[in-house]
C-alpha positions in Angstrom: 62.8 72.2 70.8 59.4 71.0 72.1 59.9 68.9 75.5 58.5 65.8 75.4 55.8 65.7 77.2 54.1 68.8 75.1 53.9 66.3 71.8 52.1 63.8 73.9 50.1 66.3 75.4 49.4 67.9 72.0 48.8 63.8 70.8 46.3 63.4 73.5 44.4 66.1 72.8 43.9 65.2 68.8 43.1 61.7 70.5 40.7 63.0 72.3 39.1 65.1 70.0 38.6 62.6 67.6 36.9 60.4 70.6 34.6 62.7 70.9 33.6 63.3 67.6 33.3 59.5 67.2 31.2 59.1 69.8 28.7 61.9 68.5 28.4 60.1 65.9 28.2 56.7 67.6 25.5 58.7 68.8 23.8 59.9 66.5 23.6 56.7 64.3 21.6 55.3 67.9 19.5 57.8 67.8 18.7 56.7 64.2 18.3 53.2 64.7 15.5 53.9 67.9 13.7 56.1 65.7 14.1 53.3 62.9 13.0 50.8 65.4 11.3 51.5 68.2 11.7 50.6 71.6 8.8 47.6 71.4 11.6 44.8 71.1 11.0 43.8 67.3 13.9 44.5 65.6 13.6 42.4 62.6 15.1 44.4 59.6 13.1 42.5 57.2 9.4 43.3 59.1 11.0 47.1 58.7 11.1 46.8 55.2 8.0 45.2 54.7 6.5 48.4 56.8 8.3 50.8 54.7 7.4 49.1 51.7 3.2 48.6 52.5 3.2 52.3 53.3 4.8 53.1 49.9 2.5 50.8 48.6 -0.3 53.2 50.1 1.0 56.4 48.8 1.2 55.0 45.6 -2.5 54.2 45.0 -3.1 57.6 47.1 -0.7 59.6 44.5 -3.3 57.7 41.5 -6.3 58.6 42.9 -4.8 62.5 42.9 -4.3 62.3 39.9 -7.5 60.7 38.9 -8.9 63.6 40.7 -7.1 66.3 39.0 -8.1 64.9 35.8 -11.5 65.3 36.7 -11.0 69.1 37.8 -9.4 69.7 35.3 -13.0 68.4 33.3 -14.5 70.4 34.9 -12.9 73.9 34.9 -13.2 74.1 31.1 -17.1 74.2 31.8 -16.5 77.0 34.1 -16.1 81.2 32.9 -12.7 81.4 31.4 -13.4 83.9 28.5 -14.2 87.6 29.9 -14.3 90.9 27.9 -15.7 93.9 28.5 -16.4 97.3 26.9 -17.6 100.6 27.8 -19.4 103.0 24.7 -22.0 105.8 24.4 -24.7 104.2 22.3 -26.5 107.4 22.1 -25.2 111.3 21.9 -27.8 113.1 24.3 -26.3 111.2 27.6 -22.9 111.4 28.8 -19.9 109.4 29.3 -19.7 105.7 28.3 -22.5 103.9 31.0 -23.6 101.1 28.1 -21.5 98.5 28.1 -21.4 95.1 26.7 -19.6 91.7 28.8 -19.1 88.6 27.1 -18.7 85.5 30.1 -17.7 81.7 28.2 -16.1 79.1 28.7 -13.6 77.6 27.8 -15.3 76.2 24.3 -16.4 79.4 23.8 -20.1 79.1 25.1 -22.2 81.0 27.2 -23.5 84.7 26.9 -23.1 88.5 25.9 -24.8 90.6 28.5 -25.3 93.7 26.9 -26.7 97.4 28.9 -27.6 100.2 27.0 -28.1 103.9 29.0 -29.9 106.3 28.0 -31.7 109.5 29.4 -34.8 107.4 29.5 -34.1 104.1 31.5 -31.5 101.6 30.7 -31.9 98.4 28.9 -30.4 95.1 29.8 -29.8 92.4 26.9 -28.7 88.8 27.3 -27.6 86.5 24.1 -26.4 83.5 23.8 -23.0 82.4 22.5 -22.4 78.6 21.3 -18.7 77.9 20.5 -18.1 81.6 19.7 -20.3 82.5 17.2 -24.0 84.1 18.2 -27.0 81.8 18.2 -30.7 82.8 17.1 -30.0 86.2 18.0 -27.8 88.8 15.7 -24.8 90.6 17.8 -24.5 94.5 17.7 -21.1 96.0 15.9 -20.3 96.1 19.4 -21.5 92.9 20.9 -19.0 90.7 18.4 -16.1 93.1 19.0 -16.1 91.9 23.1 -17.1 88.7 21.4 -14.0 88.4 19.3 -11.9 90.1 22.2 -12.4 87.3 24.6 -12.1 84.3 22.0 -8.9 85.8 21.4 -8.6 84.9 24.9 -6.6 81.5 25.9 
């Protein structure tokens, strides 16, 4: 079959490949240890674990602060305009197009304003009426204003 030297060469090649793989793994391990323990000469694993634990504690503190900030931001966000609705219409028969509009601008609780612009041939009039918790304040709303308010309140 094969000569004896051929088996020896195959076995030597396999051993060399195995030694190359082991050398590569040892080299990677050495690089990891160099990054774990800098060249300052300090190679105490207990001190390194203490450093890691202290940095974890710092991250926990930062995470707690970030959570608190997020809760504060969510609370502030509820006060901003979140529910918006717009309706264009033609309130008068003598003008063309839907140039008049009513817009509801409400926060999370339904507080805000209904803004109405009525366009006619003689001019444009703008009205703003307050809304408190999804209901008209002391001023009565027109049919279109109530429609736009209801549409805004349905939005989440």
